[in-house]
gemmi code that builds the backbone of each chain (N, CA, C; Angstrom):
import gemmi

chains = {
    "A": [
        ("ASN", (14.093, -14.416, -6.891), (13.942, -12.953, -6.922), (13.788, -12.391, -5.522)),
        ("ALA", (14.506, -11.304, -5.259), (14.396, -10.668, -3.948), (13.147, -9.807, -3.872)),
        ("GLY", (12.599, -9.391, -5.028), (11.415, -8.542, -5.022), (11.832, -7.082, -4.869)),
        ("VAL", (11.220, -6.391, -3.909), (11.533, -4.993, -3.627), (12.327, -4.927, -2.324)),
        ("THR", (13.509, -4.344, -2.401), (14.338, -4.204, -1.207), (14.522, -2.736, -0.879)),
        ("GLN", (14.572, -2.439, 0.420), (14.741, -1.069, 0.899), (15.840, -1.021, 1.950)),
        ("THR", (16.620, 0.035, 1.891), (17.611, 0.298, 2.931), (17.626, 1.776, 3.266)),
        ("PRO", (17.887, 2.161, 4.521), (18.049, 1.262, 5.668), (16.701, 0.802, 6.211)),
        ("LYS", (16.687, -0.067, 7.205), (15.456, -0.487, 7.863), (15.009, 0.555, 8.881)),
        ("PHE", (15.962, 1.154, 9.564), (15.666, 2.170, 10.581), (16.668, 3.311, 10.429)),
        ("ARG", (16.209, 4.524, 10.785), (17.136, 5.654, 10.762), (16.584, 6.745, 11.667)),
        ("ILE", (17.502, 7.356, 12.437), (17.151, 8.526, 13.237), (17.925, 9.718, 12.675)),
        ("LEU", (17.231, 10.784, 12.365), (17.843, 12.001, 11.830), (17.617, 13.164, 12.779)),
        ("LYS", (18.513, 14.106, 12.729), (18.296, 15.367, 13.430), (17.636, 16.346, 12.459)),
        ("ILE", (16.906, 17.285, 13.014), (16.246, 18.312, 12.190), (17.279, 18.993, 11.298)),
        ("GLY", (16.951, 19.108, 10.008), (17.836, 19.776, 9.074), (18.813, 18.872, 8.348)),
        ("GLN", (18.976, 17.630, 8.824), (19.866, 16.705, 8.135), (19.203, 16.196, 6.855)),
        ("SER", (20.037, 15.615, 5.992), (19.545, 15.055, 4.745), (19.855, 13.563, 4.701)),
        ("MET", (19.087, 12.856, 3.914), (19.366, 11.442, 3.718), (18.643, 10.937, 2.475)),
        ("THR", (19.105, 9.784, 2.003), (18.475, 9.127, 0.864), (18.008, 7.745, 1.276)),
        ("LEU", (16.753, 7.465, 1.007), (16.205, 6.133, 1.221), (16.337, 5.380, -0.107)),
        ("GLN", (16.921, 4.189, -0.010), (17.171, 3.419, -1.222), (16.068, 2.399, -1.470)),
        ("CYS", (15.759, 2.193, -2.749), (14.763, 1.193, -3.159), (15.232, 0.547, -4.451)),
        ("THR", (15.224, -0.779, -4.464), (15.627, -1.543, -5.657), (14.646, -2.674, -5.874)),
        ("GLN", (14.285, -2.888, -7.139), (13.436, -4.034, -7.474), (14.086, -4.831, -8.609)),
        ("ASP", (13.895, -6.149, -8.539), (14.530, -7.030, -9.524), (13.504, -7.748, -10.391)),
        ("MET", (12.313, -7.152, -10.530), (11.242, -7.783, -11.297), (11.061, -7.125, -12.666)),
        ("ASN", (11.953, -6.207, -13.013), (11.896, -5.498, -14.285), (10.587, -4.726, -14.447)),
        ("HIS", (10.083, -4.191, -13.328), (8.847, -3.431, -13.371), (9.098, -2.010, -13.847)),
        ("ASN", (8.175, -1.491, -14.662), (8.295, -0.111, -15.111), (7.880, 0.887, -14.029)),
        ("TYR", (6.862, 0.534, -13.257), (6.275, 1.478, -12.325), (6.860, 1.307, -10.928)),
        ("MET", (7.227, 2.423, -10.331), (7.700, 2.405, -8.955), (7.078, 3.563, -8.191)),
        ("TYR", (6.932, 3.364, -6.861), (6.183, 4.305, -6.027), (6.868, 4.465, -4.674)),
        ("TRP", (6.698, 5.638, -4.091), (7.078, 5.872, -2.707), (5.836, 6.318, -1.929)),
        ("TYR", (5.610, 5.639, -0.790), (4.508, 5.974, 0.107), (5.073, 6.270, 1.500)),
        ("ARG", (4.295, 7.014, 2.265), (4.538, 7.111, 3.696), (3.295, 6.633, 4.429)),
        ("GLN", (3.518, 6.016, 5.588), (2.404, 5.501, 6.388), (2.555, 5.997, 7.809)),
        ("ASP", (1.615, 6.805, 8.244), (1.591, 7.320, 9.608), (0.576, 6.527, 10.411)),
        ("PRO", (0.769, 6.442, 11.746), (-0.139, 5.639, 12.583), (-1.601, 6.028, 12.384)),
        ("GLY", (-2.446, 5.030, 12.135), (-3.867, 5.279, 11.976), (-4.260, 5.900, 10.646)),
        ("MET", (-3.282, 6.084, 9.776), (-3.566, 6.702, 8.477), (-3.292, 5.700, 7.376)),
        ("GLY", (-3.892, 5.945, 6.241), (-3.615, 5.096, 5.093), (-2.279, 5.444, 4.474)),
        ("LEU", (-1.882, 4.671, 3.516), (-0.668, 4.952, 2.761), (-0.895, 6.181, 1.881)),
        ("LYS", (0.036, 7.123, 1.950), (-0.054, 8.336, 1.143), (1.064, 8.326, 0.100)),
        ("LEU", (0.694, 8.578, -1.144), (1.667, 8.543, -2.231), (2.509, 9.812, -2.242)),
        ("ILE", (3.838, 9.639, -2.250), (4.755, 10.778, -2.250), (5.162, 11.126, -3.677)),
        ("TYR", (5.766, 10.176, -4.358), (6.185, 10.313, -5.747), (6.025, 8.963, -6.425)),
        ("TYR", (5.947, 9.004, -7.748), (5.936, 7.758, -8.488), (6.661, 7.940, -9.816)),
        ("SER", (6.937, 6.816, -10.450), (7.670, 6.829, -11.719), (7.093, 5.755, -12.640)),
        ("VAL", (6.927, 6.116, -13.904), (6.376, 5.154, -14.867), (7.476, 4.553, -15.737)),
        ("GLY", (8.711, 4.923, -15.460), (9.833, 4.361, -16.209), (11.079, 5.178, -15.954)),
        ("ALA", (12.204, 4.659, -16.380), (13.468, 5.363, -16.175), (13.399, 6.747, -16.799)),
        ("GLY", (13.802, 7.747, -16.006), (13.820, 9.125, -16.469), (12.519, 9.875, -16.326)),
        ("ILE", (11.470, 9.208, -15.823), (10.144, 9.832, -15.719), (9.647, 9.722, -14.285)),
        ("THR", (9.403, 10.869, -13.655), (8.847, 10.874, -12.306), (7.726, 11.896, -12.226)),
        ("ASP", (6.854, 11.724, -11.230), (5.758, 12.668, -11.043), (5.363, 12.706, -9.580)),
        ("LYS", (4.749, 13.843, -9.180), (4.361, 14.021, -7.795), (3.111, 13.223, -7.478)),
        ("GLY", (3.062, 12.795, -6.209), (1.863, 12.168, -5.698), (1.093, 13.138, -4.830)),
        ("GLU", (0.499, 12.611, -3.779), (-0.369, 13.406, -2.908), (0.405, 14.299, -1.943)),
        ("VAL", (1.567, 13.836, -1.460), (2.307, 14.565, -0.416), (3.784, 14.703, -0.787)),
        ("PRO", (4.144, 15.445, -1.851), (5.534, 15.483, -2.313), (6.446, 16.490, -1.604)),
        ("ASN", (5.864, 17.445, -0.868), (6.677, 18.523, -0.310), (7.716, 18.002, 0.676)),
        ("GLY", (8.964, 18.437, 0.477), (10.062, 18.030, 1.353), (10.827, 16.822, 0.850)),
        ("TYR", (10.428, 16.305, -0.307), (11.045, 15.099, -0.868), (11.443, 15.333, -2.326)),
        ("ASN", (12.424, 14.545, -2.771), (12.783, 14.523, -4.187), (13.105, 13.098, -4.597)),
        ("VAL", (12.933, 12.804, -5.877), (13.234, 11.468, -6.389), (13.982, 11.587, -7.706)),
        ("SER", (14.564, 10.466, -8.098), (15.173, 10.335, -9.418), (14.995, 8.892, -9.863)),
        ("ARG", (15.036, 8.672, -11.153), (14.905, 7.301, -11.675), (15.842, 7.184, -12.884)),
        ("SER", (17.078, 6.850, -12.605), (18.074, 6.741, -13.677), (18.113, 5.332, -14.269)),
        ("THR", (17.629, 4.345, -13.539), (17.593, 2.970, -14.043), (16.209, 2.384, -13.773)),
        ("THR", (15.902, 1.285, -14.423), (14.622, 0.602, -14.159), (14.571, 0.067, -12.734)),
        ("GLU", (15.721, -0.368, -12.213), (15.740, -1.071, -10.939), (15.651, -0.169, -9.710)),
        ("ASP", (16.194, 1.044, -9.793), (16.372, 1.864, -8.592), (15.497, 3.105, -8.598)),
        ("PHE", (15.005, 3.437, -7.417), (14.140, 4.616, -7.275), (14.388, 5.224, -5.888)),
        ("PRO", (15.475, 5.969, -5.714), (15.798, 6.545, -4.401), (14.928, 7.747, -4.067)),
        ("LEU", (14.662, 7.907, -2.766), (13.889, 9.037, -2.246), (14.808, 9.895, -1.395)),
        ("ARG", (14.869, 11.182, -1.690), (15.776, 12.094, -1.007), (15.009, 13.032, -0.093)),
        ("LEU", (15.450, 13.122, 1.167), (14.952, 14.130, 2.102), (16.063, 15.151, 2.261)),
        ("GLU", (15.796, 16.403, 1.897), (16.850, 17.401, 1.910), (17.051, 18.059, 3.272)),
        ("LEU", (15.991, 18.493, 3.900), (16.049, 19.164, 5.200), (15.008, 18.505, 6.093)),
        ("ALA", (15.456, 17.491, 6.849), (14.505, 16.694, 7.609), (13.760, 17.526, 8.652)),
        ("ALA", (12.466, 17.256, 8.774), (11.611, 17.926, 9.751), (10.865, 16.857, 10.545)),
        ("PRO", (10.458, 17.194, 11.792), (9.732, 16.200, 12.609), (8.490, 15.652, 11.912)),
        ("SER", (7.859, 16.456, 11.044), (6.665, 15.998, 10.331), (6.968, 14.861, 9.351)),
        ("GLN", (8.253, 14.634, 9.076), (8.621, 13.550, 8.176), (8.896, 12.238, 8.907)),
        ("THR", (8.702, 12.235, 10.200), (8.753, 10.991, 10.967), (7.625, 10.091, 10.503)),
        ("SER", (7.982, 8.908, 10.005), (6.988, 8.034, 9.402), (7.650, 6.718, 9.013)),
        ("VAL", (6.836, 5.812, 8.486), (7.361, 4.606, 7.859), (7.203, 4.776, 6.348)),
        ("TYR", (8.285, 4.563, 5.632), (8.301, 4.778, 4.187), (8.347, 3.436, 3.461)),
        ("PHE", (7.429, 3.280, 2.510), (7.373, 2.061, 1.720), (7.599, 2.386, 0.255)),
        ("CYS", (8.412, 1.549, -0.361), (8.610, 1.581, -1.803), (7.814, 0.430, -2.404)),
        ("ALA", (7.265, 0.637, -3.587), (6.501, -0.408, -4.261), (6.792, -0.376, -5.749)),
        ("SER", (6.518, -1.487, -6.401), (6.675, -1.535, -7.860), (5.552, -2.358, -8.469)),
        ("SER", (5.260, -2.078, -9.729), (4.271, -2.873, -10.453), (4.654, -2.915, -11.921)),
        ("GLY", (4.184, -3.971, -12.577), (4.510, -4.157, -13.979), (3.319, -3.827, -14.849)),
        ("ARG", (3.583, -3.449, -16.065), (2.496, -3.199, -17.008), (2.077, -4.540, -17.571)),
        ("THR", (0.816, -4.903, -17.376), (0.344, -6.204, -17.838), (-0.769, -6.030, -18.852)),
        ("GLY", (-0.721, -4.988, -19.619), (-1.734, -4.758, -20.631), (-2.805, -3.819, -20.133)),
        ("THR", (-3.716, -3.440, -20.982), (-4.718, -2.446, -20.614), (-5.659, -2.963, -19.532)),
        ("SER", (-5.794, -4.259, -19.440), (-6.682, -4.801, -18.409), (-5.897, -5.527, -17.336)),
        ("GLY", (-4.591, -5.269, -17.262), (-3.767, -5.937, -16.268), (-4.119, -5.524, -14.852)),
        ("SER", (-3.840, -6.381, -13.919), (-4.222, -6.120, -12.543), (-3.379, -5.022, -11.916)),
        ("ASN", (-2.153, -4.830, -12.374), (-1.338, -3.732, -11.888), (-1.159, -3.752, -10.378)),
        ("GLU", (-1.179, -4.951, -9.771), (-0.979, -4.963, -8.317), (0.428, -4.483, -8.008)),
        ("GLN", (0.550, -3.804, -6.888), (1.820, -3.267, -6.454), (2.454, -4.206, -5.435)),
        ("PHE", (3.765, -4.403, -5.587), (4.530, -5.229, -4.667), (5.348, -4.296, -3.779)),
        ("PHE", (5.263, -4.496, -2.484), (5.855, -3.571, -1.529), (7.146, -4.107, -0.925)),
        ("GLY", (8.038, -3.177, -0.603), (9.217, -3.504, 0.167), (8.894, -3.576, 1.652)),
        ("PRO", (9.888, -3.895, 2.490), (9.663, -4.075, 3.926), (9.562, -2.768, 4.703)),
        ("GLY", (9.909, -1.655, 4.082), (9.764, -0.365, 4.743), (11.024, 0.148, 5.419)),
        ("THR", (11.062, 1.468, 5.570), (12.110, 2.156, 6.342), (11.427, 2.991, 7.409)),
        ("ARG", (11.790, 2.747, 8.661), (11.198, 3.509, 9.765), (12.115, 4.678, 10.075)),
        ("LEU", (11.625, 5.895, 9.840), (12.427, 7.111, 10.003), (11.888, 7.955, 11.143)),
        ("THR", (12.791, 8.363, 12.018), (12.440, 9.280, 13.104), (13.283, 10.533, 12.971)),
        ("VAL", (12.649, 11.700, 13.026), (13.355, 12.976, 12.950), (13.183, 13.686, 14.288)),
        ("LEU", (14.326, 13.940, 14.949), (14.283, 14.567, 16.278), (14.900, 15.960, 16.258)),
    ],
    "B": [
        ("GLU", (-14.875, 14.351, -4.146), (-13.484, 13.991, -3.878), (-13.360, 12.466, -3.829)),
        ("ASP", (-12.318, 11.947, -4.470), (-12.072, 10.503, -4.438), (-11.712, 10.063, -3.023)),
        ("GLN", (-12.370, 9.028, -2.551), (-12.180, 8.632, -1.160), (-12.412, 7.134, -0.985)),
        ("VAL", (-11.658, 6.555, -0.051), (-11.820, 5.146, 0.309), (-11.964, 5.069, 1.827)),
        ("THR", (-13.044, 4.428, 2.303), (-13.320, 4.340, 3.736), (-13.471, 2.881, 4.135)),
        ("GLN", (-12.741, 2.479, 5.166), (-12.827, 1.119, 5.649), (-13.459, 1.067, 7.033)),
        ("SER", (-14.252, 0.009, 7.255), (-14.865, -0.189, 8.566), (-14.997, -1.681, 8.851)),
        ("PRO", (-14.954, -2.053, 10.142), (-14.611, -1.186, 11.271), (-13.120, -0.880, 11.315)),
        ("GLU", (-12.718, 0.025, 12.199), (-11.283, 0.305, 12.354), (-10.580, -0.889, 12.958)),
        ("ALA", (-11.232, -1.564, 13.891), (-10.650, -2.727, 14.555), (-11.734, -3.770, 14.775)),
        ("LEU", (-11.323, -5.037, 14.747), (-12.274, -6.137, 14.891), (-11.604, -7.258, 15.663)),
        ("ARG", (-12.268, -7.691, 16.732), (-11.761, -8.800, 17.530), (-12.695, -9.984, 17.350)),
        ("LEU", (-12.153, -11.110, 16.934), (-12.954, -12.298, 16.697), (-12.401, -13.485, 17.476)),
        ("GLN", (-13.314, -14.354, 17.861), (-12.901, -15.639, 18.405), (-12.557, -16.540, 17.232)),
        ("GLU", (-11.608, -17.416, 17.436), (-11.254, -18.368, 16.387), (-12.517, -19.108, 15.936)),
        ("GLY", (-12.735, -19.148, 14.600), (-13.910, -19.813, 14.059), (-15.124, -18.923, 13.873)),
        ("GLU", (-15.059, -17.692, 14.388), (-16.181, -16.758, 14.299), (-16.076, -15.954, 13.004)),
        ("SER", (-16.898, -16.247, 12.033), (-16.832, -15.584, 10.718), (-17.331, -14.142, 10.787)),
        ("SER", (-16.808, -13.297, 9.911), (-17.214, -11.902, 9.871), (-16.815, -11.282, 8.533)),
        ("SER", (-17.140, -9.996, 8.376), (-16.824, -9.289, 7.130), (-16.232, -7.928, 7.421)),
        ("LEU", (-15.307, -7.511, 6.552), (-14.722, -6.179, 6.591), (-15.268, -5.409, 5.391)),
        ("ASN", (-15.490, -4.098, 5.597), (-16.094, -3.295, 4.541), (-15.130, -2.260, 3.994)),
        ("CYS", (-15.223, -2.014, 2.694), (-14.453, -0.960, 2.036), (-15.412, -0.234, 1.097)),
        ("SER", (-15.740, 1.006, 1.419), (-16.617, 1.787, 0.541), (-15.791, 2.854, -0.176)),
        ("TYR", (-16.166, 3.182, -1.381), (-15.363, 4.102, -2.172), (-16.244, 5.071, -2.955)),
        ("THR", (-15.714, 6.263, -3.149), (-16.342, 7.247, -4.028), (-15.280, 7.676, -5.016)),
        ("VAL", (-15.218, 6.983, -6.116), (-14.225, 7.230, -7.157), (-14.933, 7.155, -8.493)),
        ("SER", (-14.665, 8.123, -9.336), (-15.255, 8.073, -10.669), (-14.363, 7.244, -11.573)),
        ("GLY", (-14.983, 6.314, -12.257), (-14.211, 5.491, -13.182), (-13.310, 4.486, -12.498)),
        ("LEU", (-13.909, 3.573, -11.733), (-13.120, 2.558, -11.020), (-12.348, 1.712, -12.027)),
        ("ARG", (-11.062, 1.541, -11.736), (-10.229, 0.711, -12.616), (-9.630, -0.465, -11.862)),
        ("GLY", (-10.165, -0.740, -10.691), (-9.673, -1.889, -9.933), (-9.715, -1.603, -8.458)),
        ("LEU", (-10.114, -2.592, -7.668), (-10.107, -2.476, -6.213), (-9.212, -3.579, -5.680)),
        ("PHE", (-8.294, -3.215, -4.802), (-7.254, -4.125, -4.330), (-7.403, -4.343, -2.832)),
        ("TRP", (-7.170, -5.578, -2.407), (-7.078, -5.902, -0.984), (-5.649, -6.350, -0.679)),
        ("TYR", (-5.129, -5.812, 0.438), (-3.792, -6.160, 0.908), (-3.878, -6.577, 2.366)),
        ("ARG", (-2.948, -7.422, 2.763), (-2.762, -7.777, 4.159), (-1.440, -7.183, 4.631)),
        ("GLN", (-1.420, -6.579, 5.828), (-0.184, -6.020, 6.370), (0.046, -6.531, 7.784)),
        ("ASP", (1.156, -7.229, 7.977), (1.552, -7.676, 9.301), (2.401, -6.596, 9.959)),
        ("PRO", (2.420, -6.554, 11.298), (3.174, -5.500, 11.995), (4.636, -5.465, 11.561)),
        ("GLY", (5.119, -4.264, 11.243), (6.519, -4.095, 10.878), (6.871, -4.557, 9.488)),
        ("LYS", (5.864, -4.863, 8.666), (6.132, -5.347, 7.312), (5.369, -4.539, 6.276)),
        ("GLY", (5.746, -4.721, 5.008), (5.036, -4.055, 3.938), (3.754, -4.792, 3.587)),
        ("PRO", (2.800, -4.094, 2.958), (1.560, -4.750, 2.545), (1.821, -5.894, 1.572)),
        ("GLU", (0.999, -6.939, 1.718), (1.101, -8.113, 0.858), (-0.188, -8.230, 0.054)),
        ("PHE", (-0.062, -8.330, -1.263), (-1.213, -8.358, -2.152), (-2.070, -9.610, -1.919)),
        ("LEU", (-3.407, -9.398, -1.884), (-4.351, -10.511, -1.756), (-5.202, -10.683, -3.021)),
        ("PHE", (-5.983, -9.645, -3.365), (-6.952, -9.760, -4.466), (-7.029, -8.458, -5.262)),
        ("THR", (-7.472, -8.606, -6.526), (-7.919, -7.482, -7.335), (-9.315, -7.798, -7.862)),
        ("LEU", (-10.220, -6.809, -7.772), (-11.568, -6.936, -8.318), (-11.792, -5.780, -9.278)),
        ("TYR", (-12.515, -6.064, -10.378), (-12.675, -5.032, -11.405), (-14.111, -4.582, -11.626)),
        ("SER", (-15.069, -5.495, -11.457), (-16.433, -5.121, -11.827), (-17.416, -5.643, -10.797)),
        ("ALA", (-18.537, -4.935, -10.668), (-19.577, -5.304, -9.716), (-20.024, -6.737, -9.965)),
        ("GLY", (-20.148, -7.489, -8.867), (-20.541, -8.883, -8.967), (-19.365, -9.851, -8.942)),
        ("GLU", (-18.180, -9.326, -9.123), (-16.994, -10.185, -9.148), (-16.653, -10.660, -7.738)),
        ("GLU", (-16.184, -11.901, -7.631), (-15.776, -12.479, -6.360), (-14.455, -13.224, -6.566)),
        ("LYS", (-13.616, -13.188, -5.515), (-12.380, -13.967, -5.540), (-12.151, -14.571, -4.174)),
        ("GLU", (-11.569, -15.778, -4.153), (-11.361, -16.492, -2.899), (-9.915, -16.947, -2.765)),
        ("LYS", (-9.482, -16.984, -1.508), (-8.159, -17.514, -1.186), (-8.213, -18.042, 0.233)),
        ("GLU", (-8.148, -19.324, 0.371), (-8.227, -19.997, 1.671), (-9.493, -19.532, 2.406)),
        ("ARG", (-9.359, -18.890, 3.551), (-10.533, -18.501, 4.349), (-11.076, -17.119, 3.956)),
        ("LEU", (-10.491, -16.506, 2.963), (-10.865, -15.148, 2.557), (-11.639, -15.158, 1.244)),
        ("LYS", (-12.688, -14.338, 1.197), (-13.420, -14.120, -0.049), (-13.717, -12.643, -0.186)),
        ("ALA", (-13.356, -12.071, -1.329), (-13.594, -10.665, -1.599), (-14.698, -10.526, -2.623)),
        ("THR", (-15.614, -9.571, -2.368), (-16.708, -9.296, -3.289), (-16.754, -7.809, -3.585)),
        ("LEU", (-17.412, -7.459, -4.700), (-17.439, -6.062, -5.137), (-18.826, -5.684, -5.626)),
        ("THR", (-19.316, -4.504, -5.160), (-20.512, -3.900, -5.719), (-20.101, -2.565, -6.333)),
        ("LYS", (-21.086, -1.780, -6.766), (-20.764, -0.505, -7.407), (-20.256, 0.543, -6.423)),
        ("LYS", (-20.496, 0.313, -5.127), (-20.096, 1.321, -4.147), (-19.171, 0.790, -3.058)),
        ("GLU", (-19.048, -0.538, -2.934), (-18.251, -1.060, -1.842), (-17.750, -2.478, -2.139)),
        ("SER", (-16.801, -2.865, -1.314), (-16.268, -4.216, -1.381), (-16.281, -4.798, 0.023)),
        ("PHE", (-16.460, -6.107, 0.100), (-16.409, -6.810, 1.372), (-15.310, -7.861, 1.326)),
        ("LEU", (-14.638, -7.994, 2.449), (-13.690, -9.088, 2.620), (-14.276, -9.995, 3.694)),
        ("HIS", (-14.767, -11.151, 3.263), (-15.395, -12.099, 4.174), (-14.329, -13.061, 4.693)),
        ("ILE", (-14.333, -13.255, 6.008), (-13.379, -14.167, 6.628), (-14.186, -15.297, 7.270)),
        ("THR", (-13.988, -16.501, 6.763), (-14.746, -17.662, 7.228), (-13.891, -18.495, 8.174)),
        ("ALA", (-14.437, -18.758, 9.347), (-13.752, -19.568, 10.364), (-12.306, -19.137, 10.539)),
        ("PRO", (-12.078, -17.874, 10.934), (-10.714, -17.365, 11.019), (-9.869, -18.092, 12.058)),
        ("LYS", (-8.550, -18.047, 11.813), (-7.572, -18.607, 12.741), (-6.681, -17.471, 13.255)),
        ("PRO", (-5.995, -17.690, 14.365), (-5.127, -16.630, 14.901), (-4.127, -16.100, 13.874)),
        ("GLU", (-3.670, -16.935, 12.966), (-2.702, -16.466, 11.968), (-3.318, -15.517, 10.942)),
        ("ASP", (-4.620, -15.350, 10.955), (-5.268, -14.363, 10.089), (-5.208, -12.958, 10.689)),
        ("SER", (-4.725, -12.857, 11.919), (-4.598, -11.554, 12.567), (-3.625, -10.678, 11.789)),
        ("ALA", (-4.085, -9.490, 11.404), (-3.286, -8.558, 10.607), (-4.136, -7.326, 10.369)),
        ("THR", (-3.549, -6.341, 9.716), (-4.329, -5.200, 9.227), (-4.629, -5.439, 7.754)),
        ("TYR", (-5.886, -5.270, 7.385), (-6.311, -5.481, 6.000), (-6.596, -4.124, 5.368)),
        ("LEU", (-5.889, -3.873, 4.274), (-5.979, -2.594, 3.575), (-6.733, -2.754, 2.262)),
        ("CYS", (-7.546, -1.762, 1.968), (-8.259, -1.699, 0.702), (-7.703, -0.511, -0.079)),
        ("ALA", (-7.580, -0.660, -1.389), (-7.094, 0.436, -2.229), (-7.865, 0.439, -3.538)),
        ("VAL", (-8.055, 1.636, -4.084), (-8.787, 1.786, -5.335), (-7.880, 2.428, -6.370)),
        ("ARG", (-7.881, 1.871, -7.548), (-7.105, 2.421, -8.650), (-7.980, 3.420, -9.379)),
        ("TYR", (-7.528, 4.700, -9.417), (-8.390, 5.732, -9.967), (-7.832, 6.393, -11.213)),
        ("ASN", (-6.652, 6.038, -11.620), (-6.215, 6.301, -12.977), (-5.215, 5.208, -13.325)),
        ("THR", (-4.518, 5.325, -14.378), (-3.697, 4.218, -14.855), (-2.680, 3.738, -13.833)),
        ("ASP", (-2.104, 4.694, -13.077), (-0.919, 4.346, -12.311), (-1.033, 4.442, -10.798)),
        ("LYS", (-2.063, 5.083, -10.288), (-2.070, 5.407, -8.867), (-3.227, 4.759, -8.106)),
        ("LEU", (-2.978, 4.550, -6.812), (-3.969, 3.977, -5.914), (-4.297, 4.938, -4.782)),
        ("ILE", (-5.546, 4.885, -4.292), (-5.924, 5.536, -3.043), (-6.163, 4.435, -2.025)),
        ("PHE", (-5.495, 4.532, -0.873), (-5.637, 3.522, 0.168), (-6.608, 3.984, 1.247)),
        ("GLY", (-7.357, 3.026, 1.819), (-8.097, 3.275, 3.034), (-7.158, 3.169, 4.231)),
        ("THR", (-7.692, 3.446, 5.418), (-6.862, 3.432, 6.627), (-6.725, 2.049, 7.234)),
        ("GLY", (-7.483, 1.071, 6.712), (-7.303, -0.300, 7.146), (-8.221, -0.738, 8.273)),
        ("THR", (-8.391, -2.056, 8.384), (-9.085, -2.682, 9.504), (-8.091, -3.589, 10.210)),
        ("ARG", (-7.919, -3.345, 11.508), (-7.003, -4.170, 12.298), (-7.769, -5.347, 12.868)),
        ("LEU", (-7.459, -6.548, 12.411), (-8.156, -7.761, 12.817), (-7.324, -8.548, 13.825)),
        ("GLN", (-7.971, -8.915, 14.931), (-7.333, -9.791, 15.913), (-8.218, -11.012, 16.099)),
        ("VAL", (-7.628, -12.190, 15.946), (-8.351, -13.441, 16.116), (-7.755, -14.171, 17.321)),
        ("PHE", (-8.603, -14.459, 18.299), (-8.146, -15.091, 19.532), (-8.504, -16.569, 19.550)),
        ("PRO", (-7.578, -17.383, 20.078), (-7.864, -18.847, 20.131), (-8.936, -19.157, 21.166)),
    ],
}
model = gemmi.Model(1)
for chain_id, residues in chains.items():
    chain = gemmi.Chain(chain_id)
    for i, (resn, *xyz) in enumerate(residues, 1):
        res = gemmi.Residue()
        res.name, res.seqid = resn, gemmi.SeqId(i, " ")
        for name, pos in zip(("N", "CA", "C"), xyz):
            atom = gemmi.Atom()
            atom.name, atom.element = name, gemmi.Element(name[0])
            atom.pos, atom.b_iso = gemmi.Position(*pos), 0.0
            res.add_atom(atom)
        chain.add_residue(res)
    model.add_chain(chain)
structure = gemmi.Structure()
structure.add_model(model)
structure.setup_entities()
């Protein structure tokens, strides 16, 4: 199993450009998440999904959009890039393991995005 | 407000010098406390989950403990390869986690 994969690894955008960060998991997990990590800050939840066709906002959703058409894929869309979106983006997934399941999240390697 | 605080922000240890990292939380209805390790340029790697006060888990030189207000990650006789950032996260409803800002650990030979 490859686990959680993300593409691209690095990207530089100009202000106002758009892009999609790709995330795929091969563990048949229902739950998927997008986080951003800024220097010296904790991981902040952007959006999450509890299954195909179901998404919800996290702590910092403004400027982003998501979709979940399949169990495996959970792309993150930036419509009008701004310098404040310069960050490292992590995708994660977790499986439902029952009401007392550990629900640990498995993370991808990240995408480092710079907006100039 | 739900919050997770980790201390210290950074810790420098000599190889073999044991120490502890702290994670304190203010969350109503704890549903799990998670420890992750993050190496530079990589995603967090899962270490432990703790659910109830008094619970302990061990993995090699690491031991995690939990009380009603905080968790400790004890590192016994650390080696340089234990150098990383250690993240604590609290599960506060079915699906979501709150992360602390992490402790950056450096172990020198």
